[in-house]
Wavefront OBJ file of the C-alpha trace (Angstrom):
o trace
v 0.000 0.000 0.000
v 2.890 2.383 0.785
v 4.390 1.780 -2.649
v 1.097 2.732 -4.349
v 0.765 5.815 -2.153
v 4.377 6.822 -2.856
v 3.858 6.405 -6.624
v 0.641 8.416 -6.479
v 2.304 11.174 -4.454
v 5.321 11.241 -6.752
v 3.133 11.438 -9.872
v 0.911 14.181 -8.458
v 3.783 16.362 -7.208
v 5.883 15.910 -10.352
v 2.820 16.521 -12.525
v 2.059 19.755 -10.630
v 5.530 21.320 -10.745
v 6.412 20.078 -14.203
v 3.099 21.586 -15.342
v 4.034 24.971 -13.945
v 7.489 24.723 -15.486
v 6.127 23.783 -18.901
v 3.376 26.434 -18.929
v 5.615 28.975 -20.677
v 6.947 26.427 -23.152
v 3.409 25.261 -23.932
v 2.323 28.848 -24.539
v 5.084 29.317 -27.130
v 4.298 25.969 -28.797
v 0.572 26.767 -28.838
v 1.047 30.166 -30.481
v 3.565 28.889 -32.999
v 1.403 25.858 -33.773
v -1.586 28.055 -34.589
v 0.630 30.280 -36.763
v 1.836 27.233 -38.694
v -1.736 26.237 -39.482
v -1.997 29.515 -41.403
v 1.477 29.457 -42.966
v -0.102 29.180 -46.423
v -1.745 32.590 -45.922
v -0.320 36.056 -45.324
v -1.691 36.168 -41.766
v 0.565 38.511 -39.725
v 3.191 38.558 -42.491
v 4.908 41.704 -43.672
v 6.522 42.225 -47.048
v 10.292 42.533 -46.893
v 12.556 43.627 -49.766
v 15.882 41.941 -50.488
v 18.837 42.802 -52.687
v 21.328 39.942 -52.650
v 24.170 38.723 -54.770
v 24.174 35.023 -55.617
v 26.341 32.998 -57.952
v 25.946 33.974 -61.565
v 24.365 31.629 -64.121
v 22.025 29.904 -61.662
v 19.222 27.944 -63.258
v 15.618 28.241 -62.062
v 15.846 25.338 -59.623
v 19.074 26.526 -57.959
v 17.843 30.120 -57.768
v 14.631 28.945 -56.109
v 16.674 27.083 -53.472
v 18.866 30.123 -52.835
v 15.964 32.545 -52.515
v 13.877 30.072 -50.476
v 10.481 30.888 -51.928
v 7.932 28.077 -52.047
v 6.504 27.471 -55.488
v 9.249 29.546 -57.083
v 8.789 29.883 -60.825
v 10.514 31.994 -63.453
v 7.888 33.762 -65.569
v 10.197 34.945 -68.345
v 13.809 35.652 -69.260
v 14.769 38.740 -71.245
v 18.436 39.095 -72.058
v 20.382 38.524 -68.847
v 17.402 39.026 -66.505
v 15.101 36.347 -65.124
v 11.714 37.656 -64.016
v 9.710 35.869 -61.354
v 6.588 36.873 -59.435
v 8.553 38.253 -56.483
v 11.370 40.003 -58.350
v 14.308 39.679 -60.738
v 17.662 37.917 -61.041
v 20.523 39.059 -63.269
v 22.083 35.898 -64.691
v 25.458 37.555 -65.493
v 26.016 39.485 -62.271
v 24.119 37.206 -59.852
v 22.255 40.188 -58.403
v 18.710 39.479 -57.260
v 16.056 41.936 -56.169
v 12.939 40.405 -54.715
v 10.237 40.666 -52.057
v 9.056 38.033 -49.598
v 6.251 38.020 -47.071
v 7.554 36.887 -43.701
v 6.409 36.677 -40.117
v 7.880 39.213 -37.705
v 11.252 38.096 -36.268
v 9.981 36.761 -32.914
v 7.056 34.854 -34.432
v 9.306 33.423 -37.148
v 11.733 32.151 -34.500
v 8.840 30.631 -32.526
v 7.601 28.643 -35.534
v 11.062 27.095 -35.853
v 10.261 25.070 -32.702
v 7.943 22.878 -34.764
v 10.360 22.537 -37.655
v 13.563 21.557 -35.866
v 15.520 18.436 -36.718
v 17.857 16.326 -34.590
v 20.870 18.382 -35.766
v 19.317 21.702 -34.620
v 20.023 23.425 -31.309
v 16.307 23.232 -30.467
v 16.135 19.433 -30.711
v 16.905 18.811 -26.991
v 14.103 21.208 -26.006
v 11.677 19.494 -28.404
v 12.651 16.061 -27.095
v 12.301 17.180 -23.469
v 8.937 18.763 -24.254
v 7.646 15.629 -26.010
v 8.761 13.345 -23.183
v 7.249 15.739 -20.621
v 3.929 15.771 -22.444
v 3.972 11.980 -22.525
v 4.649 12.004 -18.768
v 1.638 14.336 -18.366
v -0.535 11.803 -20.162
v 0.644 8.957 -17.942
v 0.723 10.865 -14.646
v -2.790 12.259 -15.153
v -4.120 8.754 -14.508
v -2.816 9.009 -10.926
v -4.783 12.187 -10.151
v -7.991 10.371 -9.182
v -8.783 6.918 -7.824
v -9.569 4.474 -10.670
v -12.971 3.608 -9.189
v -14.096 7.242 -8.941
v -16.701 8.775 -11.246
v -14.235 11.478 -12.340
v -11.644 8.894 -13.392
v -14.179 6.834 -15.361
v -15.494 9.943 -17.111
v -11.907 10.959 -17.816
v -11.276 7.615 -19.491
v -14.281 8.201 -21.778
v -12.921 11.639 -22.747
v -9.478 10.110 -23.302
v -10.949 7.499 -25.648
v -12.952 10.153 -27.532
v -9.860 12.355 -27.907
v -7.782 9.426 -29.145
v -10.416 8.369 -31.690
v -10.880 11.941 -33.007
v -7.105 12.464 -33.323
v -6.678 9.173 -35.181
v -9.653 9.816 -37.461
v -8.419 13.276 -38.405
v -4.887 11.950 -38.895
v -5.968 9.283 -41.349
v -8.645 11.225 -43.259
l 1 2 3 4 5 6 7 8 9 10 11 12 13 14 15 16 17 18 19 20 21 22 23 24 25 26 27 28 29 30 31 32 33 34 35 36 37 38 39 40 41 42 43 44 45 46 47 48 49 50 51 52 53 54 55 56 57 58 59 60 61 62 63 64 65 66 67 68 69 70 71 72 73 74 75 76 77 78 79 80 81 82 83 84 85 86 87 88 89 90 91 92 93 94 95 96 97 98 99 100 101 102 103 104 105 106 107 108 109 110 111 112 113 114 115 116 117 118 119 120 121 122 123 124 125 126 127 128 129 130 131 132 133 134 135 136 137 138 139 140 141 142 143 144 145 146 147 148 149 150 151 152 153 154 155 156 157 158 159 160 161 162 163 164 165 166 167 168 169 170 171
């Protein structure tokens, strides 16, 4: 009985303080997650002008990678100048003048949380956050006695949430 009580106490206390600790991280992830849902729109984006020098003689594909514009497409080429929707590129000199719509600096940095890879500096934070959220899932089952009405209702909501998430994932 002491072992069960100790586990329950440990789970509840760790859940409580880890929850407070993660509140700020969850706020950043929540905001950036919502922003990423609307990344295909211009929501909160501002137009920014660029004048950069790239290698000369880049083809359309390489220029698109350098400029980092999704759906990049050259509309026409006249003489030494490539024209695309967002600007121009001088094939001989490598000079490009173009405009991009981007999120403000802070919001752009926040959205990088969701895009990080194992090689990025943010990967330990993402891993810690994911493991902590998984702990929250597990430890929440120690908040109420399994025979209580609240626990049983919680299990129903858990099942509904799981089914909805899986349905939306596979649709």
